[in-house]
N, C-alpha and C positions, 0 to 999 in steps of 0.2 A: 858131442863137443868134446876137444881137446881136454887134458888136464895140464892143469899149469903146476910147475913147481912152487914151493912158498919163497925161493929168493927172487926170483923172476919176479911174482905176482907183488911181490913190495917193492921193487924196481920199480914195475908197470903203476903202482899205486901212486907212491910218491912224485912219479913224474908225470901224472896226471894235477897233480897237489900244487908242483912247481909251476905247470905250465897255468893255472886258475891264477896262481900269486904273479906270476908274471903280466897276466891280464888286466890284471889289480892296478898292479906298478905303471903300465902303461897309460891306462885310463888317469890314475891319479895324475900323472905328469901332461899330460895332454888335454887335458879337463879345460874349459876358461872360467868356470862356474867354482866359487867357493864353498857353493853346498856338496859340490863334489869333491875338488880336491881336498878342502881342510875339512867338512864337517865328513867326509866320505859319504854320502847319504848313497848309496849304490852296491849292488853285487853282481858276480862275474862266475860263470862255472863253465861245466865240458859235461856234456850229454851225449847220452847211448843214439842209434839210429831212431828210437822209440821217445826221445824225450825223457829216458829216466836218467836221474843227475847220479854222475861218474865222479864227479869232486869239485868243490864251491870254495872260493878264497873266502878268509875273513872277512865279515861286511854285516849287513843288515840279517840277522835270523828270520827277520817278519817273510823273506824270499826264499825261505827252506823249500818250501810246498808249489811255489806259483811261478818260479821260470818254468819249469817242469809243464808246468801247466800251458804257458805260453807256447813254448814248442810244439806241445798236440795238437791247441787250437792252428795252430800253423798248418800243420801237420794235416790233419781235416779238410781246414779250408782250402787250401794251394792242393790237397794230391800228393802222393810221394813219389807218385810220378812224374808229376810236373816241377819240383823242387830241381833246380840244377847247379854246379860250380858256379859259386862267383855270385850265388845270390843272395840277398840282405831285406830282410823283412822286419818291419816295425810292426809294433803291438804295444796299446796300453788299454786296450777296451776292457773296464772296469768290471765286468760281467763274468770274462773270461780268466782274467790275469787276476783280478779281488781288487788290487790297488786302485788306489785313486790316479786321474790321468797325467799327473805329471811326472810319474813313474811310468819313463816310456823303455821297454826292452826292444833291443836290437838282436837280430837272431842271423844265425852264418849256417849254413850246412858245411860238413868236414866230407871231402869226398877222394876216394882213394883215383890214384892215376887209372885203372881199369872202370871208373865210372860206377862201383860201389858207394854208395851213401852209408856213411859206416857213424858219424856220429853227427853233434852241435854244436856250436859256441854261443852264450848269450850273455847278455849284460844287461841289468837294469839300473840305470840313472834317474834322478830325481831333477826335471827340466829346470829350469828358474820358473819359464812361463809358459804354458800352454793354450795362452787368448783366452781365459777366464774370464768374468765378469770383474774379476778387481786382480789386480798386479799379483802374481803371482800363486794366484788361488786359494786355497785353505782358506776360504770364504766360511765362514758358522752362519750363515743365513740363503744360502741356495734351497731353491725347492726342486729342483731337478736337474740332470746330467748338463744337458747340453749348456747351463751357466759357468759349466766348471772350466771347459774348454774344446779344445779339438779331439777327439776322438777317431785313432784307428783300429783298424782290426783284418792283422795277417794282409798288410799293406807292403807292395813288392816296390824296393827303392832300389836295389840294383837287379838286374838279370840275367844271370847269364852274364854279370859280371861288368854290363853296362848302365851308367846312371838313367834314372827315371825325371829327366829334368823337371818334370811338371810334378812331382810328388813334392821334390826338393822346393818348389817354387811355392806351394800350396802351407807348406808348413813355412817358409819364410815371410809369408804374406797376411799369418792368422797370429803370431807371437808378436811380442813388445819390445823383445830383446832379439832381433834375429840373429846376431854376431854371437851372442854367448850361444844360444840353443843351438844353431848350427855348429859350432864349435865344441861345443859336448855332444852333437850326435856324431862328428865326424872321431869323435876319440873314442866312441862306444865302435864304432864300424874299426878303428883300427886297433882296440884292444880286441875282437872278434877274428881278427888276421892274424893278431900274434896268437889265440888260441887255435887256430886251425892247424900255423904250421906248428906248433907242439905237437898236437894231435897227430900229425903226420908223421912228426920225426919219432914218436914212441912205435905206430905202426912199420915202420921202414926199416925200424932197429929188427923189432922183435918177430914180426908175421903179422897178418890180419888174424890168425887163428889163435896165436896165443893171445893177442888183448882182447882180443873178444872173450876169451876162455879166464882172462886175469879180470874182467869187467865183471863176467859171471859169478864168479867166486866173490870179488869184493861184496857184490850185492848179497850173496846167499850168506856171508862173514856178519855182513851187519845186521842183516834178518836174527841171524842167530845171537846175535848179542843182546839187541832189543828184546827177545822173545825170551830169553834164560832172564834177564830183569822184568820182565812182567808176573813170572812166573814166580818169584821170588818172592811179591806181594802178595800179601792175603786175599783172596776172591770174597767179593761183596761189591755193594752198592753203596757209593758215597757221592753227597751231593753238595752244594754249598753257594751263597749266590750275594752278587753286590749290586750296586747300581750307580750309574753316572748321574752328572748334575741335571744334563737335560739334554736334547739333540741341537739345540741352537737358536728353536724357532717356537715349538709347539708343545713336544712332550716331555712332560718333567721326568726324573726320576729314571728312564730306560733301564732295565732289568736286565742284569747278564745272569743265569742260571746255568748250571753244569750239573748233569748227572754224572756219573765216571763209574761205568761195571767191568770190572775186572775179573776175567775168567778162565784159567790156565794160564796163556802164555798171550791172552788177547785181549786187549781194553778198546774201551767204547768211552768216548766222550757226546755226551748228547746235548744239545743246550735246547730243545724244548724249555718250552718257560721261561723263554728270553722274549726281548722286549719284540713284538712286531716291527713292519719296515715302518720306518719313521718316516716323519715331513723333513726333516733338516738330517744335512749331511753326514748323518754317522754311519750311514749303512756300509757294508761292506760285501765285496763277491765272494763266493764259497771259498775258491781258489785259496783267498788270504784268509779265510775262517780255519780253513784244513792245515794251512800255513801256521799261525799264531798257535794250534794245537799241538804242531810238529814239535814246535820251538819249547811248548811245555815239555812234551813228553821226552823229547832229545835230553833235555834239564837230568829228569827222573831217570832215566833206562841209559843211557851213556853219553857222559857230558864233553868226554874227552878223547873218543873216536871220533876220526876223522869222518865226516860225515859223507854218505849217500843215501840212495834210494831205499837202499834195503833195511835201514832204520828204520822204516815208516810203515816196514809189512804188516806190523801186529797191531797196531790203532787204525781203528773206524771212527768217521766223525759224521753224528747225524744234527742235522739241521734244519728244521722245518722252513715251507716255502713263505709261508706270510710274516719273514723274519729277519733282523735289523743285518743278522748275520748267513742272508741268502739272497742279497739285494735283486730285483729286478728292474728290467726299465721302467720307467725313467728316472726310479730314484736317484737322488744324488750322495757321492760318497768322499766328496773333497777331507771327510774328517776320518774317516775311516781307522785309521790305528788308532785313533780314542779308544773304541769298545777294543780293539784289539788286545791293546796293553795288561786293561782289566779284566779280559778275557783268560791270560797269561794266568796271572794273579789270583783267578777265580777257582782255576785249576788244582793249581797247590795246594790253596785252603779245602777242598775236597779232599785230594787224598793227602791232607795231613794226619786223620789217625789212620791211614794206611803204612805209610812211612814217615812218621812223626822226626826220625833219626834225618831226613833230606831238605826239610820241609821249612823254608824262610818265612819271615810274616809281610805282608803286602809292602810293596816298594810305593816310591811316590805315585809311581803311575800314568804317566805325560812324558810327552817332549816339552812341554810349556814350549809350542814354538813362537816366535818373535818373526813379522814380517815388518818391517818401517822402509816406506817407500815414498818418495817426492823427488822433486828438482833439485840438484846438485848446486847451491849459488857459486861453485868454486868452478864447474865445467859449463851450466846451463843445459845438462845431458841429464835425462832419467835416470834414476837410480833403484835398484830394489836388493833390501838386507834382509835374508834369511835364515833364521840359524834359531835351534834344536839348543835346548838347556839341560844340564843335569839334574838329578836331585840324591837324596837318600833314597839306599834301599834295606828293606827288610831285615831284622838281626836273626840270627840263626841259631840252633841249638845249643852252639858253642861257642861265639862269638859276636862279636857287635857288626853291623851291619858297615857297607860300604857309603863312605861319603861320594857327596855328587858323583853318582856315574849315570850316563845315562841310561835312558826305560828299555826294559829287556827286550823289548820288539826290535828295538835299533841298534844291541851289539855293539858295533867298532865306532857309529859316529860319536863326534865329540863336537865340541863348539868352535868357533871360531878366533883366533889368536887378537888379542886386543889390539894390537898392531898394526894386524892388518885390517880390520874394523877401521880403525883413526884413520890407513890412509887413503881405502876406497872409498869412505862414505863421507859425511859431513854428520859427525855423530862423534861425541867424547864419552868413552867407561870412566866414569865416575867413581864405580866401585864393583870390587868382585871379592868377595868374602865371604866363609862359612855362616850359613844362619841359625844362630845361638838357638837353641832349645828348639829346634826343628826333628830332630829326631825322638821318634817314641819312647816312651820310658820303660826301663824293663831290665830282668837281671842280667840281658845281653841288651845294646841299645839302640834302638835303627839310626841308619845312617843320617849325615846332616844333608840338608839342600842348600843353596845359594843365594846372595843378594847380587844381582849382574845389574848395575844402573847407567843410563844411556841418557847422556845429555844431547837437546836436537840444539845444532848448531847454525845460526841464521838463513832457519826455512821453517816453510809449515809441512809438513810432512802428514802422512797417515799411517798408523797402526792396525794391523790383525795380528790378534791374539787370540788363543783358545787353552783357557786353565780349566784342567779336571779335580776333581777331587777334596772338593770346598765341603759337597755332603757327604758325600761316606770318606773320609778322611782315611789314609792307609793304617789297615789295623794291626792288630798286632796277638800274639798267638800264645797260648798258656799262661794266659794273664799279663802281658805286654799291652802297653798304651797305644793308643793311633798317634802316628807322626803327624807334625803342622800339614797343611794341603797349599796347596799352589796358589797363588795369585797375581796380580800386576796389579801395583798401585803409583798413577801419575802422579806429580808433583809430592809426595809423601810431606808429612806435617806443614802445606800452607794451606792459606785459605781454597786454592784449587784443587787438593784433595781430591782422587776420584779411583775411587777400589774398581777393578776390572776381571771377570771372569771370559768370557767371550764379546770379543767385540772386533766387527770388521770395517775398516776404512774408516779409523775414529779420527777426526781431525787434531792433530796436533799443533802447536806454535811452537816458533822460536824460544827458544830456554828452556821448554819445557823437561824434565826427569822423568824415565821410564824406570819404573823400578819394579823389575822381574823375581820375584821371590818363591822360590821352588820349593816344594814341602819334603820334608824325609821319611825315612822308613819306620814301619811299626817295631814297636819292641819284642822282644820273645821274653817269656817269663814274669815273675812279681818284681816289681822296683824294688822292693823291700830286703827281694834274695841278692840284690847285685852288693859287691862288697867295696864298703865305704869308701876305702882305697882308692878305685878304678871312679869313683864318682868325685874324690877330690880331683884327679889325673883329668877327669874331662872340664871342673872346673879350672885349674890352672893352663889347660888348653884354650879356653873359650867355648868348649862345643856346648857348655852345662852352667848357667849362670846360680850364684848362690842361692837365689831364691827356689829356682828350680830346683835345685841338688836338695833342697827342704822339704819341698810341696809337693816333690813326684817321688823322691827317693826317702825321705825322712832321715837324711844325713846332717847334722849341723857342721857349717864349716862358719871359721872366724873371717869376718872379711877383709880383715889388717894380716894377719899371716899365712891364711888361706889353710890353716892346720884344722884336722875333725878335734871337734870335742865328741872325743867316743861315747862318754857317759850322758850327756843329753840325747846323741843317735841311739843309742840301746835303749833309752827310755821311750824316746818318741816311737818308735820301732815298734815297741811292744805293746805300747799303748792303738795305735793303727791294728796290727794286729789282734790285738782282744777285740778291737770295735767290729773286724771282718769277721770274727767266730761269731761274735752276738747279731748281727747281722742276717 
């Protein structure tokens, strides 16, 4: 393999990054579904001929490890010798790609004019519906994957540039909203063609030999950076655990256990001791499990480096066969993301003794998904509103946690603007504000969650939602306190008030209010060590109530002037510290 000079290397590296970014822009602009063009629940990337990641646009971190796995599955199933220019393949198989069936991967090979297969483009996007038993999927009560929708593995949609109409017909007749779904499919195909053109332009400019040498060097450098970061961590065995509320059906408090071994420049994450494969849909395929471990690994080794396959060479992931993190057919996996989000937090928790200056407290640990569906009284047509919700992130060793960010596995995704919701759906958003006192108390306060309240207008829809961390709230670190947990309250403050954690197709009625209340991040350090003036600022901003300022931080604030009573504050804090010592 030829050597590559550093200037050409950087031009090629950034050319691949720009190509992936353009794929992302085109997919956003041409998709039909707000879950794609507003929420950004998708990811795109460029890969070498073996399915190794070269570049990936900013998107869902949870797809870091399994877009390549999807390509490698297609290569294995179809055979490299049978892949042709103009081919397009579809795959959403949970047990090979790791995610739930709504996440459809569209893969296109990149061929040079001489017929040489040099790479692949891939996009994965959340389809609004894939024919599951309930609109939109994400049901909390499925017991086998066949209830979760149509499942495809290495299916050829285009062969040699020619459409396989039968596959398109199968899709259109097995989903509830074919116009939206097929529109998003076409947008993914267009994104793939964009990536293919940019890939070929780079090769045309620099030549195949130089491009392949650059890719090899990019992967080598990525591995070198990651190995050095692991080598800087103290060798040892580090463990931590947490648990989920339930699997939606039968299993209470399924455990997430992590044992991390650092030896030299390599790290092993072992999930032995985690819950067995569950009856309900919180299982996930091994590819998604590896991807979640990669997210945490990237955060603590090379968070600011453009990502490629090399960054994960020092990481090994072990998941037992009979484990919710290594799902086998016909295990349901619609809620696969819930254990993975907690898994990232538990990995950080385990690494806290090794790299204490880099590890935050736990975040709200969910996407707090909301699915509202019914018939729009204005048009008489069915609708489906799908939206994730942000929450508070954990405080860090040197600063407060961030307010209302999406969960770690979902990266750049965001909620849907109020104006879009009220225009498209028979719903009104009556409140969208920070949730006071939801951040975990600490020397550094956890980030806040939010209230987001939807009013049902003129019809009787249904609600599917899955809220986690009610029994294992976002933990603090080094004396920090937990943040508030996630919950949904239907018709709060009325005789019809109902608290919901997990529900599938829950019947709602005209005028009902759905109050989404996302959790906060855990605190870092003893709350009694927080500067009183910072507590006062939180009170002034509405982040912390006067009551919580006293109860959680020992800070006495005048309710009229909002000034601190320093003498009483010092006395109160001294008394509490003495009580701790005596205990």
